[in-house]
One Martini backbone bead per residue (centre of mass of N, CA, C, O) as a GRO file, in nm:
protein
   46
    1UNK     BB    1   0.100   0.034   0.019
    2UNK     BB    2   0.076   0.359   0.010
    3UNK     BB    3   0.194   0.649   0.104
    4UNK     BB    4   0.157   0.936   0.246
    5UNK     BB    5   0.137   1.265   0.128
    6UNK     BB    6   0.281   1.543   0.214
    7UNK     BB    7   0.311   1.853   0.259
    8UNK     BB    8   0.460   2.130   0.157
    9UNK     BB    9   0.673   2.328   0.282
   10UNK     BB   10   0.713   2.647   0.401
   11UNK     BB   11   0.899   2.914   0.322
   12UNK     BB   12   1.113   3.100   0.548
   13UNK     BB   13   1.314   3.349   0.554
   14UNK     BB   14   1.623   3.249   0.467
   15UNK     BB   15   1.522   3.020   0.286
   16UNK     BB   16   1.354   3.196   0.093
   17UNK     BB   17   1.581   3.387   0.001
   18UNK     BB   18   1.770   3.167  -0.112
   19UNK     BB   19   1.573   3.050  -0.319
   20UNK     BB   20   1.526   3.306  -0.486
   21UNK     BB   21   1.820   3.356  -0.556
   22UNK     BB   22   1.867   3.084  -0.708
   23UNK     BB   23   1.632   3.128  -0.922
   24UNK     BB   24   1.769   3.410  -1.039
   25UNK     BB   25   2.007   3.262  -1.127
   26UNK     BB   26   2.234   3.185  -1.350
   27UNK     BB   27   2.360   2.927  -1.482
   28UNK     BB   28   2.626   2.772  -1.532
   29UNK     BB   29   2.800   2.634  -1.783
   30UNK     BB   30   2.830   2.357  -1.649
   31UNK     BB   31   2.526   2.313  -1.591
   32UNK     BB   32   2.424   2.342  -1.879
   33UNK     BB   33   2.593   2.110  -1.998
   34UNK     BB   34   2.486   1.889  -1.815
   35UNK     BB   35   2.179   1.914  -1.899
   36UNK     BB   36   2.225   1.855  -2.197
   37UNK     BB   37   2.335   1.571  -2.152
   38UNK     BB   38   2.091   1.455  -2.005
   39UNK     BB   39   1.878   1.512  -2.227
   40UNK     BB   40   2.023   1.338  -2.452
   41UNK     BB   41   1.987   1.059  -2.278
   42UNK     BB   42   1.662   1.026  -2.284
   43UNK     BB   43   1.676   0.922  -2.564
   44UNK     BB   44   1.512   0.645  -2.734
   45UNK     BB   45   1.591   0.441  -2.973
   46UNK     BB   46   1.402   0.227  -3.226
   0.00000   0.00000   0.00000
């Protein structure tokens, strides 16, 4: 039987400010290259 899924906690204070700051920053070139590589590996040829 599946477990109950709890509500997502609300961010407040420093955690909320840090989250917003991280979401507004542009990802580094290394991170962009990493995610391009990950996305390219998701495709399964038939």
